C-alpha positions as CSV (number, residue, x, y, z in Angstrom):
1,M,15.4,5.8,1.8
2,E,13.7,6.1,5.2
3,E,15.3,4.5,8.2
4,G,12.4,2.0,8.6
5,D,13.0,0.8,5.0
6,L,16.7,0.5,5.6
7,Q,16.1,-1.6,8.7
8,L,13.7,-3.9,6.8
9,I,16.2,-4.2,3.9
10,R,18.9,-5.2,6.4
11,K,16.6,-7.8,7.9
12,L,15.5,-9.3,4.6
13,I,18.8,-9.3,2.7
14,P,20.1,-12.6,4.2
15,K,16.8,-14.3,3.1
16,D,16.1,-12.7,-0.2
17,K,18.7,-13.1,-3.0
18,D,16.8,-10.8,-5.4
19,L,16.6,-8.0,-2.8
20,K,20.4,-8.5,-2.0
21,R,21.2,-8.2,-5.7
22,L,19.0,-5.1,-6.2
23,W,20.4,-3.5,-3.1
24,D,24.0,-4.1,-4.1
25,E,23.3,-2.6,-7.6
26,H,21.6,0.4,-5.9
27,L,24.7,1.0,-3.8
28,D,27.0,0.6,-6.8
29,F,24.9,3.0,-8.9
30,E,24.9,5.5,-6.0
31,E,28.7,5.4,-5.9
32,K,29.1,5.8,-9.6
33,L,26.7,8.8,-9.6
34,E,28.6,10.3,-6.7
35,Q,31.9,10.0,-8.7
36,L,30.4,11.6,-11.8
37,N,28.7,14.4,-9.8
38,K,32.0,15.3,-8.2
39,R,33.4,16.3,-11.6
40,R,33.1,19.9,-12.6
41,Y,32.4,19.1,-16.3
42,L,31.2,16.0,-18.0
43,S,31.7,15.0,-21.6
44,T,28.7,14.2,-23.6
45,E,29.3,10.5,-23.1
46,E,29.7,10.9,-19.4
47,E,26.5,12.9,-19.2
48,M,24.6,10.2,-21.1
49,R,26.1,7.6,-18.8
50,R,25.1,9.6,-15.7
51,K,21.5,9.8,-17.0
52,E,21.5,6.0,-17.8
53,I,22.7,5.2,-14.3
54,Q,20.0,7.5,-12.8
55,K,17.4,5.6,-14.7
56,L,18.8,2.2,-13.7
57,K,19.0,3.3,-10.1
58,L,15.4,4.5,-10.1
59,S,14.1,1.3,-11.8
60,G,16.0,-0.8,-9.2
61,K,14.6,1.3,-6.3
62,D,11.1,0.7,-7.7
63,M,11.7,-3.0,-7.6
64,I,13.1,-2.8,-4.1
65,E,10.0,-0.9,-3.0
66,E,7.8,-3.6,-4.5
67,I,9.7,-6.3,-2.5
68,L,9.4,-4.3,0.7
69,R,5.7,-3.7,0.1
70,K,5.1,-7.5,-0.2
71,H,6.9,-8.1,3.1
72,R,5.0,-5.3,4.8
73,G,1.7,-6.8,3.6
74,V,0.6,-3.5,2.1
């Protein structure tokens, strides 16, 4: 995410519970993906889980973007 978006997220998190939940999930998914991506080989189940996490992360990011857009007035 861009620095301006990160600053807006930091500003809004104390006031917006949904944004806080989505942001926490986003960070959790990022950490899980990082752990899976460090492995040299993934089992079929791990690869499926990695793809599922990527989809969930992208979906959450879209929701975060929608919240930020509302606050920007765009």
